[in-house]
N, C-alpha and C positions, 0 to 999 in steps of 0.2 A: 619243209620250213623254209620261209622266206624272211630275210632280214629286212628291218625297216630302218633306213638311214635317210630322213628327209633332207633335201638340200636347202631348205628354208631355215633351218636351225644350225648351230654350231656342230661341227662333226664330233664324234666320240673322242674322248681322250687317249684310247688305247684300242687293242684289239678286241672290240666288241661292237654291237649294234645298239641303237637307242631302243629298238623294240623288235620282236620277232612274231610271225604269225604261223599257226599251224595249219596244215593241210586239212581240207573238208573231210569228215569222217574219221579223223585220227583219235587215238586214246591218249590220255595224259598219263606220263609216268613221273612220279615224284620220288626223289631219293631223301632220305634222312641226311642229316649233316654228317659228313665223313670227317674223321680225325686222321692224323698222320701216324698211325700205329701199324706196324708191319705185322704180318700174319703170325710171326714168332713172338709178338708182344713188344718188340724194341720201338723206340720212338726216336727217330733221327733228330739231330740238334737244329738243323736249318729249316727255314721256312720252305725253301724249294724242294728240299727232300721229303718234307711232310706233305706238301701239296702234291708231290708226284704220286705218292702213296694214296692220297685222297682221290686223285683223278683215276688211278688204277682200279680203285675199289668202285668208283662210279662206272667205269668201263664195265666191270663184271656185273653190277646191277642192271646197266642198260641191256647187255647181252641177254641176261635172264629175261628181260622184258621183251625181248625181239626188237630191240633199238640198237642205236650206236651213237657216238659222239656227234655225228652230223645231224642226228635227231634232237639235239639239245636246243630248247627255246630259251632258257634263262639260266644263268649262273649266279648264285648268292654265295659270296665268300666273306669270311671273317678272319681278321688277323688281329694279335693282340698288341701290336705297335706299328708305327709307320715305318720302322726298319724292316719289317717283314713283307712290305708291299712288293718290293722288287723280285724277291724270290718267289712269292706266289705268282706274280705276273708273268715271270719267265716260264714257270710250269704250266700255266694257263696257255700262253702263247703257243708253247710246243705242242701242248694237248689239242688245240685248235688248228694246228698248222694245216692239215689236209682236209679240212670238213667242208669247204666251200663257202656256205653261208656262216655268218657269225651271230651268235646268241645275244640276247640282252644280257646285261651283267651289272651286278652290284658289288662293291667292296666296301666292308664296314670295319672300323677299328672298334675292338670291344675290350673289356677290362680283363677278361680271361675265360678259360674253360674248366673243365672237371679236374684236370691236373695241370699244374704250372708248367709241365714240359710242352704241353700243346700250345703251338703258336698259330695254327691255321685250321680252319673247319669250312668245308665246301658242300653245298647241296645244289642239285640241279632240278629243273623241270624239262621234260623231254616229251616226245610224241612217238606213238607207234602208228603208222598209217596202215589202216585196215585194208 
């Protein structure tokens, strides 16, 4: 995967790229939106803790596909309020810390999820290089 950050446009606002391109011959991996519910069914209160669970779930899905976080082309994230952006971004930045290239990323504020306790949902598009 290669990050696309043209120097002819304003730089990204945070730790992401404006675009990403996959390697020739790669397969696409799509995850469903992951919510911040732990394996024991508990739901942490903070956006950062929920996002950390989401990213741990995504790690497991990527491993199952033969990929890892450095294979992620795009992150789509959803939070229920602006106050949750910082917690989500802290978890995302930590998760991307050692990946090399940065994926494309979108963060959207939504009115809610299936349970009011959920404040973050994250999905990714990744690649598996054949």
